[in-house]
Structures are given as C-alpha cells and as structure tokens.
N, C-alpha and C positions, 0 to 999 in steps of 0.2 A: 584453614577452614573456610576463609572467604572465597578462595579459588574453588573449593569443593562445592560450596553453595551455588556459586555462579555457574559452575560446570553442570550441576544437576538441573538447575533452572533452564539452562540452554538445552539440555537433552530432553526434558519434559516438554518444553514449548516447541522444540523442533519436531519431536515425534507427533505432537498434536497437529502442527501445521502440515505435516505430510499425510497422516492417516485420516484425519477428520474430513477434509475435502473429498478424499477417495470414497469414504463411507457415505457421505452425502450424495455423491454422484451415483453410487450403486443403490441408493435408496434405503439403506439400512439404518440411517439416523446417526447423529453425532455422538450419542451416548456410547454406542457400540464402537464407534471409531476411536473415541478416547480410551476405552477399555482395551481395544486391540493394540493401540499405541503403547499402553502400559505393559501389556504382555510381551511385546517385541523388545522393549528396552529393559525389561526385567531380567532377573538372574536366570530364568529358564531358557531364554532365547539368546539375545545378544550380550546380556550381562553388563550393560552400561550402568544399571542401577542395581546395587546389591542390597544388603540389609538396611542401608540408609533409606530405602524406599519406605520403610515403616515410619521413619521420622517425618518424611515428606507427607505421608498419609495423614499424620496428625495435623500438620500445617494445612493440608488441603481441605480438611474437615471444616476449616473456617468458611469455605464456600457454602457448605450446608448451613452453617450458622447464619450467614447473611441471607440465604434463601428463606430460612425460618423467620428471621426478623422482618423481611419484606412481606411474607405471608401474613404475619401478625398485623402489619400496618394496614392490610386490606380488610382485616376482620373488625370493622367497627360494629357497634350494637345493631345498627340498621341492617347491615349486610348479614350478620349472623341470624337475625330474626327472619329475614327474607329467605334464608337457606335452612331454617331450623328443621324442616321436614326431612330434607336430605341429610343434614349433618347428624341429627339425633336419631332419625329413623334408620336410614341406610347405614350410617357409620356405627351406631350402637348395635344394630342387628348383626352387622358383619363381625364386629369384635366379639359379641356374645357367642354366636354360632361357631365361628372359627375357634375361639377359645375352648368351647365344649368339645369339639372334634379332636383338637390337639391334646386336650386333657385326657380324653378317653384313650388316645393312642399311647401317650407317655405312661399313664397310670396302669392300664391293663395290658398293653402289648409289651412295652419296654420295662414294666414293673419298677418304675421310678416312684419314690415316696411322694405323698400327696402334695406337700408344700413345693417341692421342686417341680412337680408336674404342673402346678398352677403357674409358677414363674415361667417355665418354658412355653406353656401354651399361650400366655399373654405375649411373650417375646415373638413367637412365630406367627402371631396374628397380624404383625406389622407389615406394611408394604413400603416400597421405596418412593418417598415424596420427590426426591431429586430426579429419578428416572422418569416418573410419570409426568411431572410438570414440564420437564424438558421436552418430552415426547409430545405432549399436548400443544406446547408452544410451536415446535417445529412443524408439526403436521396440521396446524390450525384446527385442532380438535377441541379446543377449550370451550367453544360455544355449543357443542353437541350435547345431547342428554347424557351420553356416556362420559364425556369430559367433565361436565358439571357434577355428575354423580361421583366420579372418581375423586375430584377435588374435595367434595364434601366428606367422603369417607376418610381421605388422608388428613383432613382437618381434624376430624374426631380422633383419629389415631394420634396425631401430634399433641392434642390436648391431653389425651389419655396417658401419654408417656409419663407425665408429671406424677399423677397418683400411683402409677405402676412402679416407678422408681422408689417412691416412698414405701410401698407395700413390700417390695422384694426383701429388704432387710428384716422385716417382721416375719417373713416366711422362712428365713434362714434359721435352722435349729440352733439352740443355745450351745451345742457342742462344737459348732464351727467357729473358728477364730477368724477375724478379719485380717487379711494379709496387709503387710506394708503400712502399719500404723505409723503416722508421722509424730515428730516430737512436739512438746509444748501444747499450745492451744489447738493446733491443727490435729493433734492426737485425740483430743477430746471430741473434735468434730467427727473424726473417723469412727469413734466408738458409739456415737448416737446419730447414725445417718438419717433416720426418719425425722427426728427433731430438726436436724440440720436443713433438710429439704424444706420443711415448713417455714423455718426462720429465713432461709435464702429467698424463697418466693415472696415472703412478707417484705423483705428489704427491697426487692426489685419493684414491687408494687409501690412502696413508699418513694423510691427514687423516680419512678415513672410519673407519679402525681406531683411531687413537690420539688424535684431537682432538674429533670431533663428539660421540661418546657421553659422554666426561667433561664436555664443555661443557653438554650437555643435562641431565646429572645435577646439575650445579651450579645451573642455571637452575630445575630442578624443585623444588629445596629452598626456593625463594622462595615457592612455592604461589600464584603469580599467573598466571592463565590468559593474560592479555594479554601478559605477558612471554614466555611459551612460544610464543605466536603470533608475536611479534617475532623470537624466536630461530629459529623455523622459516623465516620469510622471510629472515632474515640468512644462514642456511646456503645457501639456494638462490641468493640474490643474490651471496654471496661466491664460490661455486663458478662461477657464470656469469661473474663479473668476471675470475676467474683464467683461465678458459678463453678468454675474449675477449681478455685481455691477451696470451695465447700465440698469438692469431690462429686459434683453433679454435672450433668451434660450442659455444656456451654450453649448448644443449639436450643435447648428448652428455655434457658434464661433469655436468649435473644428473641425467641418467639413470644414470650411473655412481655418483654419490653416493647416489642412491636405492637402487640395488642393494646398496651397502655397508651401508646402514641398514636393509635388509629384515629382518634378524634381530634388530634392536634392540628393546628393550622399549618404546621410544618410537614405534614404527612407526605404531600406530593414532592416537596423539595428533597426530603430524605430518600424517597424512592428513586428519583432521577439521579441523585448523587451516588447511590450505592449500586444501582443496576449494573454498570460496567464491571465493577469489582466482583459482583456475584457471578457473572457469566464466566469470567476467566478462572476464578477459583473453583467453581463447580466443575469446569473442564479438567482442572488439575486434580480434583478429587476423584473423578472417574478414571483418570490416567493412573493415579496412585493405587486405586482398587485393582487395576489390571497388573501393576508391577509387584504387588504384594501377595498375589495368589500363591498359595502353598501347593505348587505342582508336585512336589515330592510326596505329599500326603495323597493327592489325587491319583498319582501313578501307583502308589502302594495299594490304595483301596478304590479303584475307579468304579467298579460295579456297585459297591456299597454306597458310595457318595451319590452316584447318578440315580440309583433307586430311591435314596432318601430325598433327593431334589424332586424327582418325579412324584413321589408320594405326597410331599408337602405341598407342591404346586397343585396337584389334583385335589387334595383336601380343601385348599383355599378356593380353587376354581368352583368346586361344588357349592360352597357357601355363597360365593359371589354371584354365580348364575341364579341361585335360588333367590337371593336378594333382588336381583334384576327382574326376575319373574314377578315377585311380590309388588315391586314398584312399577310394573307394567311398561318396561322398556321394550322396544321392538327387537326382533331377533338379531339384527345386525349390531345394534347398540348393546344388547346383552353380551354378545361375544366380545366386542371391543372393551366393554366395562370389565369383563372377566379377565381378559388378557392383560389389560393395563395394570391390574392390582394383584396378579397371581404370584408375583415374586415376593421374597422376603426382603425387607428394606434395611436402610442404613441404621435406623434406630435399634434394630435387633442386635447390631454390633455392640451398642451401648448397654442395652439391657443384659445381653449375654456376658459382657465384660463384668457387669455388676454381679451377676450370678456366679461367675468364676472367682471373683475376688472374695466372695462370701463362702467359698469352698462348697457350694451346693452341688457342683459337678466336678469331675476330675479334669486335669489338664488335657489328656488325650481326647476326651469327649468334647471339651470346649473347642479344641482345634478342629475336630471333625465337624461340629455344627457351624463354626466360622467358615469352613470350606463350603458347606452346603449353602449358606447364605450368599457367598460370593458367586458360586456357580449359578444360583437362581437369578441373581442380578444380571449375569451375562446372558442367560437364556431368554430373559424377558424381552429385550429389544429384538431378538431373532424371531420370537413368536409374533410380535407386533408387525414385523416386516412381512412374515408369511401371511398374516391376516390382511395386510394392505394389498399385497400383490396377488394373492390367490383366493382367500376366503371372501372378502368384501367385494372384490371385483368379478369373481367368476362363479363361486359356489352358489350364490343366490340368484343366478340368472334364471334357474328353473324353479326357484322358490315361489310359493303361492303369493306371499306378501309382495315380493319384488315384481311379479307379473302384474299384480293389481295396480302398481304405480308406475310401471314402465310406459314408455311412449307408445301410444297406439298408432300403428302405421297408417291408419285411416284418418288420423287426426291431423290433417294438413291445412293449416291456415296461412294467410299471407304474412303473418308476423310471428316470429319466434322470440320469446323473452327468456334469456338465460340468467338465472338467479332470481329468487323471489323473496328476498329479505325486505327490509324497510323500503329501500329504493324501488326494487322491482314490483313489490305489491302495490305501492302507491301508483306507479305507472299503469299496472294492470287494471286497477280499479277505475282509473280515469278513462282508459280505452274502453273498458266494458260499459261504463256509464254512457259512452257515446256510440254504443252498438258495435264495437270492434272486438272480435274474438281473437285470441292469440294462443299459440301453443307455448305452454310455460314449462320450463325445465328447472329442477333444483336437485342437487345431489345430497341433500340432507333429508333422510327418510322420515325423521320425526317432524320436520317442518312440512313435508309433503302431507303427512297424515293429518296434522293440525289444520292446514289450509284446506284440505279436502272436506274436513268436517265443517269448515266455515263456508263451504259452497264454491270454492275456486276449483277450476279444472287444471290441476297441476300434476305433472308426471315426474317420476323419479328417473334421474339419469345425469351422468357427468358430461356436460356439454363440450368438453375438450376432447372427447372421443369421437372419431369420425363416424362410427356406426350409430351412435346416439343421434348425431346431427342428421344423418341420413334417414333414420327412423322418424325423426321429428318433421321431416319434409323439407329439409334445407334446399333440396334440388328444385322444389316447386315454389318455395316461399319468395317473397319480395324483400322483406326487411328482417334483419337480425338485430335485436337489442341485447346488449350485454350489460346486465345490472349486477355483475359479480362483485363481491366484496374484496376479493384478493387481487391486487394489481398484477401479480405475476400470471395469474390465470387469464386475466383480460388480455395481456400481451400474447400469451400462448394461443388463445382463441382467435385473436386477430390474424396471427400468422397462418393458422390452420384454415380459416375461412378464405383468406386471400389466395391460398393455394388451390383449394378444392371447390369453392363456391364464389368465384369472382363476380357473379351476377348480383349477389346480395348487396343491398344498401345497408351500410353499417351505422348503428347509433350506439356509441359506447360511453359508459360511465367512467369517470376518472376521479381519483381522490384529490389530486393536486396537479400543478403544472408539470412536475417531473414525470408523473404517470402519463400525462397527456402527450408529452414529447415522445415517449416510447411508442404510443399508439400512432402518432403522426408519422413516425419512421416506418410504420407498417402499412401506411396508406389510408388510415382511418381519417375521414374528414369531419364527420359529425361527432364531436366530443363534448361531453357535458360534465364539467367539473362540479363536484358536490357543493362546494362552498360559495361559488361566485354569485349565483342568483340569490341565495338566501342572504348573503352578507350585503349585497348591493340594495336589495329591497328592504332590508332593515335600515339601510341608510336613507331610503325614501321616507320611511316612517319617522326617522329622526328629524329629517329636514322639515317634514310636515308639522311635527311637534314644535319646531322652532319658528313656524310661521310661513314657511315656503308653501307655494301652491302645489297641490298634489299632481296636477296634470304636468306642470313643468318639471317637477322632480322625477316623475315616471319617465318622461321623455329623455331627460338627462341620464337616467339609470339605463334605459335601453341603449342609448348611444354609447355609454361607458362600456357596457357588455360587448357591444359590436366592435368597438375599437380594441378592447382587450383580447377578443377572439382573433382579430386580424394580427395583433401583435404576437399572440401565442404561436401562430403558424410561421410568422416571420422569424421570431427568435429561435425557433426549433432548429433552424439551419445553422445557427451560430453557437449553440450551447456547448459544443465540444471544444471550442476555442475560447478560453476564459476571458482574454482581453477584448476580443471582438464581441463576446456576449454582453459583458458589462457595458461597453460603449453603446451597443444597440438598445439595451434596456434603458439607459439614460435618454437616448433619442426618442424611444417610444413613450416614455413617461412625459417628456416635454411635449411631444406631439399630441398626446391625449389631453393634457392640460390646456394646450392652445385651442384645440377643437371644442372642448367643453366651454372655454371662455368665450369663443365666438358664438356658440349656441346661447350662452347666457345673454350676450348683447342682443342677439336676434329676438329671443323670447321676451326681453324687457320692453321691446318696442312693438310687440304683436299682442293684441288682446286674445287670450285663449282661456276664457273661463268655462269652456265646454266641460260638462259632466263633473265639475269640481264641487262636490257636496258641501265642503267647508264654506265656500263662497255663498252658495245658495242659502245655507243655514244662517250665515251672517246677515244676508240681505233680508231674510224673513224676520 
C-alpha cells in the first residue's frame, strides 16, 4: 500500500508539474491545467490512475477545507460589515433568484416532487469557490468590482450551505430510509441529521471560543515556528474530523472555525502557515476532479449532458447578469462577474451526495447530475479564457462605454502616467497642482469611471499594448511614469518602451529592491521604491522626537537615500552571484555607516539652526 500511495502521489504531482506550466503559458489558467492533467492520467486516457482516483479525490478535498478555513479567517465582523451590501444584497439575491428558476425547472419541467425540487434548486445555485478564488488570484482580478462582488456572493453561498445541509434531511420524505446507518452512537447521529448539525456547529463555536485560543497561546510560548505550523494543521484536521464524524461537510466546519478565529491575535500567523499547504492541496483537488470524471456516462449521453450543462449555466448566467445590472456594474464587469460564477461548484457535490444518501433521487440521476457539475467546472475556465482573450480585449473596442474612456488621439501631453491607483493618483494630483497636465491610463474601467466623476482626465487602456501607447502619444511625449501595482507589468512595460520608444525618459515605481533590480536590467535609471522614502522620513520624525535637530536629521535622511540608491545600482550587477552579492552588501552597509558618521562629525561642528522650528519655539 505504501508503494501505491507513493506511486499515485508521484503521478499526480508529475502530471501537475507538466501540464500546469503549459496551461499558464497558453493563458488558460492553472485550474484548467490541473483538470487536464487529471484527465490525462485518469482511466479514460493513460490509465495511470484507476478507481483509486476517487480515494485521492476525498484526500484532495482537504485543500478545499483549508481554503474555507482561510476564508473564514478573513471574515472578521469589521470586514463583514464593510461588505454587508455585497454579501447580503448580491449573495442573497443570487441565491433567491437562482433557486426560484431551478425550482420552476425541476418542479414543472422535470416533474420532480416539491421537496426534492427545493433541495436540487438550492444545490445548483452554488458556484465554485475554489475555481473563482484561484482565478481571481492568478489574473489579479480580486480588486476589481467583479472580483469583490464574486467573493461576496461566494461568501454568502458558503455560509448558506450550513442551513441548507440542515434543511435537506427535513425535506426528505418519511418513506425514504437513510442508507449506511452506522453502529452504536454513530447510528443515532445518522438518524437525526438536523439535530446533529445544530449540535456540531455549537461544539465548533465552543471550541473556537474557549479551546483554540488558549491552545495557541500555550504553543506560542515554546517559540518554535514548526510547532505552530503543526498546531495550525492540527486545528484544521481536528475540526474536519469532528464534522466528518458527525456526517457533515468538513469544509463547513473549517470555515466556521476560521470565522471564530478571525479576531484572534494569531490570525495572520495561521494564514501564513497554512497558505503553502492550501495551494498544493487545491491543485491536487482539481487534478483529482479531472481523474474521476465519468467519461463512460458522458460518452453514453453526450448530448443530454451537454444540454443540461448549457441550460444550467444559462439559467445561472441570466440571474447573475440581472444582479450585476441591479448593482450597477459596468458592462465589462457584468460579463466577468457572470462568467466567474456561472459554473456549479464543489459544494454541490456535498449537497447532492446528501440528497442521494437520503434516497431523494435515484443512483442514475445522481450520477448524471454529478457529471453535469464536473463538466460545468471544466467549461468555466475555458469561458474565462475566451473572455480575457476576445471579449474584454476586442469586443468592447467599438462599445460606446469603452470609446468614452479610451485614449483620445488628440490628448498628447509631455507626460504619460500608467496606472492611477494610490501611487499614481497622488503623483497626478501633485503635478496638476503645479500646472502640469498628464495623459493618464488605467485598465480598470470602474476606477476610470470613478476618477472621471472626481474630475480627473483618465483614459481606459492597457499600457502594455503598443497601440494604446501610440494612441496616448508616446511618440511625442517626453516622460513616461509607470505607477503600475503589478511588478511583472512594470517589467513588461519597461521592455516594450525600451524597444519602441527609446527617446522617453522613464520614471518607474518599484515595490522593493528585487523589483528594482529587474528594472535596472532593462535600462531604467529613475526608480522609486515605495517604502524607502516613507520609512526614512519616519526615521526623521523619530529622531526629532528623541531631541535631534530637524534640519540635521533631514540632511542625514537625504544622504542616506542617496547612498542607498547608488548602492542599489552597484549591487544589481552582483545579485546573480550569491557570494559576491553578500560581500558587496556588507561593504555597502559599512560604507554608508562611515559616510553618515563623517556627516555627523561635520554637522556637530557647524551651526545650522536654519528653519528649525523646534529651536525657534524653544528660544521663544
């Protein structure tokens, strides 16, 4: 058995290592890459994984468990209150309207009894938290209105699963017997599932309030990071085991435990310790989904299954687009929001499994709907890929809204600012206050709309596209400022400009030294790291508070920044050689300390009370 486990682990990981980078390179996303890897190694193609793929599927679901725990950790009362309009409004409306549409379909079209129709309609209202969150993270869509709205809807769905699981046994008719009742006390639990769910949730709340925090306090006193990582895993596994013992979804228990720990002082430590495990296990989950697809059923009923998938996704899309209209998302965000949530998600597996165990539907129908859910999860990343490559980038070129915010070819200024978030907008305000106008580009249509309402002249466009730069007047401009928030985009832009517009003087934002090194390699000289000025000038205020003279501290601060900037360019040449880099860092630190010490001696012997308010106030 040991050899079999190791062999299966090697096959799953090897397939992921092969197919996911290819999928990323093609731009279709890692989720589809994992699923394709699972299909290839599954029984339908190469046959490396047979029926044991279903066992791995159960193990891989632990990645979803961790993901739900981490989502719960982020949901403190302040965050929930801040998002209440989206969570309750958009999430509640989506569940209600989707549930009604599916109920009408199952009750009137399929002629299913009323209780089963309610259970199935609530099941198919669910979307895939795993797919959507992974997509938002990979494509940097989590800050867009569509991303935030999708997260809010998923959050409502995840919370709603708990009462839905409690309601389903009540909807089961008395004539249906629960299958696989266990012996002893566990058999009693199986006979009263609704009461069991209420008791289990109460136990988790009790543990979260009175057991988990004291336990983590005790572990923290040992000052061993690996022990804290073990305790974080223990909490998630323990909660999952308890919920599984009660016959309830382990993911829901983990989510509830995360919510209870959201206000804990250990929240960020738990997140950082569990994040790596979540990523690899989620990947394994998607691979297992691919390997367990029932292609035999799909081959037997291809048209019927594809029509069901199409119908279900269209029903969900109609509701989602309606919700997006009611909450006034712009056209591009409406489509993205709709496509993100149009699939049926992993929680539908759990709910459908519960419906099957209660004999509310027959085994063939259960298998059919399981296949429909799986196919919809596969189609979803493909639709998002089509939207990214064709709809968002090309369909809206002639759209009225897009024209309204596209770069005006006549809007040619000496300065082009790429990115108008916190960094870019501060710079833009400063330049405008000094009478300098700039052509401003941002590829977030919601941000453009908001800033235009505030009086800024901002245009919609992706600055890493050559035609957008040309339309913005890059051929005639003198300066290009990159205030983009994504380091990879900054590097891409620097390469593009160096090739096509070498006359432009470049001023680039960098998040840290590592990002700055990449830009230096591309010939960018004017680099502004986000943290250095703010941190050094905070040091000036600290020195002033300790009694140092403001003028002296500011001079030393400016000298420090100057020395550090010179060191940055010097060290960039050595960073690929580890030994040389470390040696040069030591030399630069010693050099900076020596120069600043010399400055200190010079300043101590030179009267420089000029414009030092603190001294004037003291003399008064």
